[in-house]
N, C-alpha and C positions, 0 to 999 in steps of 0.2 A: 660349782659359779651360777647356775642356774637357781640353786637355792639361797644363793647370797642376792640376786637381782632380784628376786622373788620377794626378798624383805627390804627391800633397799627404795625409798621414796625418792622418784625424780619428778623435778617440775616439769613443765608443761614446756616449756621453753629447752630448759636440759633433752626430756624424749624427744623431742621433733628434732634438734640440733643432732642427736644421736642415729635418728633415722634417717634423715636428710644426708648424714655424710657417709653412713656404711650403705645406701642405696648406690651413692654415686661410686665407692669403690667394687660394688659387687659389679655395675657395669662396666668396669673396665677389666675384668675377669676372664680369661682364656676359657675354654671349654674341656677341662680335663677333667678325669676322675676326681684327683687329689684338691681343686679347686671347688668341685661341687658337693663333694663332703664338707666342705670347710665352708662353702656356703650354706649349706643345708641348717650347720648348728649356730651361721649366723642370723639365720631369718627365725630361726626357734627364740635365740636371745633377744632378738628386737619384737618380738611377739608380746613377749616377758614384760619388756621395760615401755611399751607403747604400742597395744592391740587397736586402743581405741583410736589413735592415731593414723593407722593404717588406710582405713576408710577416707582418710583427706589427700592422701596424696593423688595428683593430679591424674585424669586420663592419660595426660599425656606422656606421664614420667612410666605410668603401667606400661605404656605400648613401647616404649623404650625396653623394658625389662623384659617385654614379652619378642623384641626384634633381637636382644642381646644374645650371644652366643653361648651362654652358660644355659645349660638346661635347668638347674635350680630356680634362675630367675622367672623362667617362663611360669614355672609352679607357683613362685610368689607371686608372681603377677596374677596369677589365676585365682588365688586367694585374697586378694585385696579386692579384686573385682567382686568376687562373690560377698564379701563382707559390705562393698557398696551399697551391693544390690538390696542386700537384707537391710539396711539401715536406711536405705533413700529408696527414690522412684527408678523401679529396673528402666523407665524409659531414660534415665538420664544417662545412663551406660552406653557408649556410641555402638551403632552396629558394626562399624568397620573393626573395634576392638574384637566384639562378638566373632568377627568373619574369622579375625587370626587365632583367636582359639579354638574353632571348630576345623581350621585349614591344617591345626600340628599335628604331628605325626605321631605325637606321645599320646597314649590312652588317658591317663590322667588330665591332659590337658583341655582335651577335648571334651571330657566327661564336665570340667568345669565351664566350656563353651556352653554344652547341652543344656546346664544348670540354669545358666544365664539367659537361653535362649527362651528356655518353659516360663521363666519369671514374667516375660515380657506378656504385656497381655494382651487379647485379641483384638483391641482397637487398633495397638501401635502397630501391631503385625499388617493387620489391613491397610495400615497408611503405610506401612514399608513391605510391603509383599513383594517387591522387587528384590528384595534381600534375599526371604526365604526363597523366592524360587530360585534363586542364583544357588542357593545352598544344596540345590538339588543334586547340583551335577557336582556333589562332592568326590573325593576317591577314596573314603571309608564308610563301610556298612553301619554302622552306630548311626553317625550323622544324617545318611539317606532315612532310613527307617525313623529315626526321630523325626525329621521334616517333614515326611509323608503321613505321619502321626498327627500331627499340627495342622497339615494341610486339609486332612478328612475332617477333623473337630469343626474347623471355622467352616469348611466347604457345607455342610451339614445347616445351617442356618444363613449362609450367604452365596446366592447363588452366581452374582459377580464374582466373586472370591473364586468359588469354582470354574466356572467359565476361562478366568486368565490363568490359574491354576493349571488345566489340563491343556492348554494353549503352550505354556512355558515347560511343561513335561514331556511335550512331543519331541520338541526339540532338544530334549535330553538324549532321546532314543537315536535322532538322527545323528550324533556326536558318538565317536569312536568311546567305550566303555572307559570309566576309570578304575574301576576295579572291576574283577571277573565275575558276571551275574548280577550288574547294577540293571542292568537291562531288563531282566527277567524279573526283577522285583517292582521295574517301575513299569515294566507292563502287566504283571499281576494287580497293581494299585489302580491303574486306568480303567483295566478291563472289569475291575469286583465293585470299586469303592467311587469312581468317577462317570458312570454310566449315564448318569441324568446330566451330563454334560457334555455326550457328545454332539447333541445336534447345536452348539454354539459354536463349534467348528466351522470353519471354510473348506469347501472343495479342496480350495488348494492346499489347505496342510494336510487331510487324508492324502491326496495324491504325492505330497512331499513324504511322508511318512511310511506309502507303501513301497516308492521308488529309491528307498534309506538301500544304504549297503549292507544293511543289518537282519537275519530272520527274526529276532523279535518284536522290532521297529515292524518289519513287512506284515507280521500277522497280527500286528494291535490295529494296524490300518487298515486291515482286510476286515478284522473282526467289527471296526466302528462302522466301515463301508457298508456292510451286511445290514446294520440297524440303521442308518444317516434316512433322516426322514426326509432331506433336500437333495433328492437326490437329481431333480430337474433345474437346481444349480448350477450341475457340473457343466463346465463343456463338452463341446463333442470331441474336440482333444483329448482334454484328460481322459475322459473315457475309454478313448480310442489306445491312448498309452496303458493302460489296464492291458487292452489286448496285447500288448508285446510285454508282458509281465512274464517273470522263470518260473514264478507257481502257478497251475495250471488250474486253480480253482479260481484266482483271481481274472485271468483269460475268459474262464465262462461266465464270470460274472460279466465282463463285459458284451461277450456274446449274446448274453441274455437281455441283457440293456437293450441291444438290436433286434432281436427278437421283439420283444416288449413294446418298441419305439419306433415302428416302423413308419409313422407320420411323421415324425420329426428326421428321421433318417432321410425321408423324398426330399423333405424341405432342405434340410444342409446337406443337399448329394454332395456338392464338390469336397465338403471336409471329412464326410462320412468316407469317402474312398479314400481315406489316409488309412485306414484300415489293413488295404491291398500291402500296404508298403513293410507289415510286420516281418520280423524275422523268422516267427515261428509259423511253420509248416501249419498247423491245426487251424492258427486264425486266421492265415490265408484261405483256408481249405473252407472253416466256416462262411468266409467274409466271398466267395465263390458262389457259394449253393444259396447264400440269402439273397444275391444281388439277383442270382437269374431265378431265383422264386418269388422276390418280393416286389421287384420291380417289372416293369412291363414296357412295349415301346416308348409310351407316353412320358416315361419317367427319365430316357435318354437323349441327347441329342449328341452333334458328330464332334460338336469339339472336348464333349466329354468321355465319346468312346475313344477320341485317338489321345485323348492324356492319359489312358489306362495303358493302351499299347506301347505308348513314350516309358512305360515301365521299364527299368534298369533287372528286373527281377524277369526270368523266361516265362514261368509258369503265369504271371501276370499280363506278360504280352500276351499270351495262347490266349489265356482270358478277353482280352479285349478285343483280340482277332477274332473270336467265336462271337462276342457280341457286335462287332460288325458284322458278320457274316450273316447275323440272325436279324437284324433291323435295319439292312442295307437298303439306302433309298438311293434310287438314281439321282437324286438333284443335288445329295452331298458325295458322289463319287468325285469331283473335281477336286473338294475340299480333302478327301482323304486321299488321292493322288500326288496332289501338291506338298500336304502337310506330311504325310509319311514319306513322301521321297526323300526327306530328311534324316528319317532314323539311319543310324548306324548296323541296326541287326540285317542279316542276309535273311532271314527268314521272313522278315516285314516286307524287305523289296520283293522276294517271290511271292508274298501275296499281295501286296498292291499292283504288281505288274499283271495278275491275273485277272484284274477289272477292268485292263484295257479296253479287250475285245468287246465286253458288256458295255462299255460306255462311250468310247470313242471309235468305234468302225464304224464307217462309210460317212461318216462326220469330218468334212475338215473343219468347219469351224470349233469343233471341239478339240479337234488335233494340235490348232494352234492355240487353243488354251494350255495347252501341255507342255508349251515348248521350255518352263523352267524344269516340268519332270523330267522331261525327257534328257535334257541337258544333265543335268545332276545326276541321276542313273546311271548315263553312260560315262560319262567324267572319270566316275571311281576308281581308283587305282589297287588292281588284287581282291577287290571285293564285286560280292552279288552275280558272279559269273552267269548264274540260270535267270537273274533278273535281268542282266545286258542280253543275253539273247533273248528272252520273249520282246524286250522292247523291240531290238533290231529286226527281228522276224516281224512284230505288228507294221514297223514303219516301213517295212520293203513292201510287206503286201499290200498296206494303204497308199504308198506312192504309185504303187501300178492301176492305181483302180482310177485315177481322174489329174485331170494338171494340172490344178492348183494345188492337189495334198502333194504332188510330186514336186511343186516349187517349194513349196516350203520344206520338204523333208531334205531336199536336195539341199537347202542353205545350212542346216543343222549338220547333214553328212560332211559338208564343203565344214565346215569348222571344225567337225572333231576329227578328222583326218588329219588335221595338221598338228593334232597333241595329245592325240592317244596313243596308245600302246600297238606295238608290232602288228597284237594279233587283231585288236578293235580296227587299227588302219586297215587293214586287209578288206576285216568287213565292209567298214564306210566303203570301201573303192569299189567294191561289189556290189554295192545298193546304188554308187552314183552311177556305176556301166550298165546297172539294170534300166535305170531310171533314163539314161541317155539314150540307152537303144530304143526305149519307148518311144520316148518327149525328145528329138536329137534338137528341135528349135531353143531346149531352155539352155541359160547361160549358166555355166560352173566352169570351175577350177580344171576340172577332169577333161582330160582332151585323148580321143580314142582314135589311136592312129592304125589300128586293122581290127 
């Protein structure tokens, strides 16, 4: 039959009609082994009858062949497009069609797609770079290798193209691998062939890469970070986030930045203290040492120190208390006592209560300023027993020193005796009794019968 077809002359109309009707029949066939064998025979004979007409088949029909169920049709579509690209301008082949070839699971079809991709001239690729970059997220190693090779070739002479390419490749790394080893391939490409374009990245891109879920991605980000020339563009929050990374070398980079940029850390002190929230013990230990050795008394204020003590981490709370003790100023005592009185930690309550005698002893006016502190400390239920006892002892001692203090403290004890626990109620009554015995003329709810 093939010999007969080779020797038979078909008019243009006849050949086109045979080609068109046969393609329509091929599109209707189910994907079975028998149908594929039959279709391969049909396609071979169509090529004999009208090979010169294949390139005239529209891209829409080629797309239909690509999308059809029959495997042979997909191969046929590839042959048609290759012939189109050879006899016409490659740019006339739609990128969407080439994408379909490159996404196909059959190696032969992908090879056709790669051939078409390589026929596109550089200028066309530059104008359609998003198409090429999208292909880097492929499921097939052969296509990834082809795409990266094309990127390397164009980036050598076009910096803007290289800048755009590395940006898109970074976001291939932060996504899940489409095939095993794809991240390693992209990492190798970025760290060897695209080194000249690292400084075109933004700090946000590098931080995103370092904090991705994949080790190759994290290491790529770290390699770029070590050689990045615009470190000052990083926000302090971004730098601190690196001190919270699981890779030790990245945490150490953060520590080194702090040591090398003390003036900036001082200027942005409030933000810099965020490093104390790190989940890593070694980062917090570094931060404790850094702030102790690099900061002086003038670098701290009461609100900042109180903020450190407010941490939920025990070691940070302890560090804050050490700083308050080291840089304590009597004029800030009221601020410490009132603000830290709200702290839920028993250790902080004990710490605060220890300042009472130093600040308010023998001073009725200062005692009155601490009304809120006394009430908030003494009304806590099942908390801060040591702190409570210290406050009760302080108030009792001060109440017996002069009548004005006794009157003020007696009012507090009067109120508390009606709402506290049995144990604290008894303490309040004992203090009221002592006050009444010392100053019988004071008015209070307590009446001493005997």
